[in-house]
C-alpha positions, 0 to 999 in steps of 0.5 A, spaced: 534 178 393 539 173 395 545 172 389 551 168 390 557 172 391 562 166 389 567 167 385 566 175 384 573 177 387 576 172 382 572 176 376 574 183 379 581 182 379 581 178 372 584 181 365 577 181 363 574 185 368 579 190 367 577 191 360 570 191 361 570 196 367 577 200 367 574 206 371 572 201 377 576 199 382 576 191 384 570 192 389 566 196 384 567 190 379 565 185 384 559 189 385 557 189 378 558 182 377 554 180 383 548 184 380 549 182 373 548 175 375 541 177 377 540 179 370 543 173 367 547 168 371 549 164 366 552 170 362 556 172 368 558 166 371 562 163 364 567 169 365 569 166 372 574 159 372 569 154 374 573 152 380 572 159 383 565 158 383 564 152 388 570 149 392 569 142 393 572 138 398 577 134 394 578 139 388 585 141 389 587 133 390 585 131 383 589 132 377 588 139 375 588 138 367 583 133 368 579 137 372 579 143 368 577 139 362 571 136 366 569 143 368 569 146 362 565 140 359 560 142 364 560 149 362 559 148 355 554 143 356 550 148 360 551 154 355 549 149 349 543 146 352 540 153 354 542 157 348 545 163 346 542 170 344 546 172 338 545 179 338 546 180 346 551 175 348 558 177 350 564 174 347 566 170 353 559 167 353 559 166 345 566 162 346 563 157 350 558 155 344 560 149 340 564 150 334 566 157 337 573 159 340 575 165 343 578 168 337 571 167 333 567 169 338 570 176 338 569 176 331 562 175 332 561 181 336 566 185 332 561 183 326 555 185 330 558 192 332 560 194 325 554 191 321 548 192 326 544 186 329 544 179 326 537 178 322 539 171 320 543 165 322 546 165 315 549 171 316 554 167 321 558 165 314 560 172 313 564 172 320 571 172 319 574 165 321 567 162 322 568 156 316 563 151 314 564 146 320 564 151 325 557 154 322 555 147 322 557 146 330 554 152 332 548 155 328 543 151 332 545 153 339 545 161 337 538 164 337 535 170 334 528 172 337 524 176 333 527 174 327 524 174 320 524 167 319 521 164 326 526 158 325 532 162 327 529 163 334 528 156 335 533 150 337 532 147 330 538 147 326 538 150 319 540 144 316 533 141 318 529 147 316 527 144 310 524 138 314 521 143 319 517 147 313 515 140 310 512 138 317 508 144 317 505 144 310 503 136 311 500 138 318 496 144 315 500 150 318 504 156 316 511 158 318 508 165 321 504 160 326 510 158 329 509 159 337 502 161 336 496 158 340 494 155 333 500 151 333 499 147 339 495 142 335 501 140 331 502 134 335 495 131 335 495 132 327 502 129 326 500 123 330 494 123 326 498 123 319 503 118 323 510 119 324 512 113 320 509 117 314 512 124 316 519 121 317 519 119 310 516 125 307 521 130 311 527 125 311 529 125 318 528 120 324 523 120 329 527 123 334 529 129 330 522 130 328 519 130 335 525 135 337 522 139 331 515 139 334 517 141 341 521 147 338 515 149 334 511 149 340 515 153 344 520 157 340 526 160 344 523 157 350 528 158 356 528 152 361 531 156 366 524 159 367 522 152 370 527 153 376 526 156 382 525 164 382 531 168 386 530 168 393 527 175 396 529 177 403 529 183 407 529 181 414 536 177 414 542 181 411 548 179 416 550 174 421 547 178 426 540 178 424 540 170 425 536 168 431 536 160 433 529 158 431 529 162 424 526 158 418 530 160 412 531 158 404 538 157 402 542 153 396 547 148 398 554 150 396 558 144 398 557 137 400 562 134 404 563 128 408 561 131 415 555 135 412 553 140 407 554 148 407 548 152 405 548 159 403 542 163 406 544 170 404 549 172 409 556 172 408 558 166 411 555 159 409 551 155 414 553 148 416 548 142 416 551 137 420 550 130 417 546 128 423 541 134 421 540 133 414 535 128 414 530 125 419 532 118 416 539 115 417 544 116 412 551 114 411 553 120 407 550 127 406 550 126 398 544 121 400 540 127 402 542 133 398 546 135 392 550 142 390 545 147 387 539 144 391 534 149 394 532 147 401 529 149 407 533 150 414 532 152 421 537 156 425 540 152 431 546 156 433 550 162 431 557 163 433 558 171 432 565 170 435 567 165 430 562 167 424 559 160 424 552 158 423 549 151 425 543 149 421 538 143 421 533 140 416 530 135 420 523 136 422 522 141 416 517 139 410 522 140 404 516 140 399 
């Protein structure tokens, strides 16, 4: 199974890694970090400075303060979009949730360790330092799968619970039917009643109402389930295993002016030169690929002495 090791060495030498695994040396900490990325990449990668995960060509030329702010915004956006399991999330992951910071995230974990698992989002109000404003900002991003109140497992914010319950009643459903096959009729019933009437009855706008309906259909849906699965491979484990003509699947790690570097599961990333990126003419590699793209490549040449791998995407169906 292919897992990126980018930034693992940075984590292994960090204060956080020493706190989590004081009994391990840096090599074992790196190995643990890589293994945990397979279980939950987001939960593990938030522990690493984003700049260490993928080094861009002009990264060090940019104003570092603005770069840090932009990257932090991207990380927090990812965390809040995916959502966080309140009963399993670590303090570093919780600290990336809107409304929480390093201090309140640690307090959430401390409350959980002292009192047991959260059974309701409302219990967040009992956490030290987590005031009304912070609760308002973070509650919708913190999920409780299997909670007594099914809405606690969705992205529906507690302030919209009355609207969600009214919607269910008007459409002839019970709260216990959230996420069941029966609730799949909700969109059609809502359409039959009319969104204008439902908005008036629930007191929310149409966009909010449609978002609530989507969440009631699939509570706790993880959008990452729709992404490509991890790459499984046993034949290629090192650069020595590569042979010209081999076709592999890899992930674009960096896009630069003269091409793109692709992680194909060995220690060294392979280079797809701009002339090998597409069957059509392109002025810049960004016209063909972006960082994070999963692509099919063919090995052109391997230089074992210089540890260089030449790849091509020409003549390969990427669908």
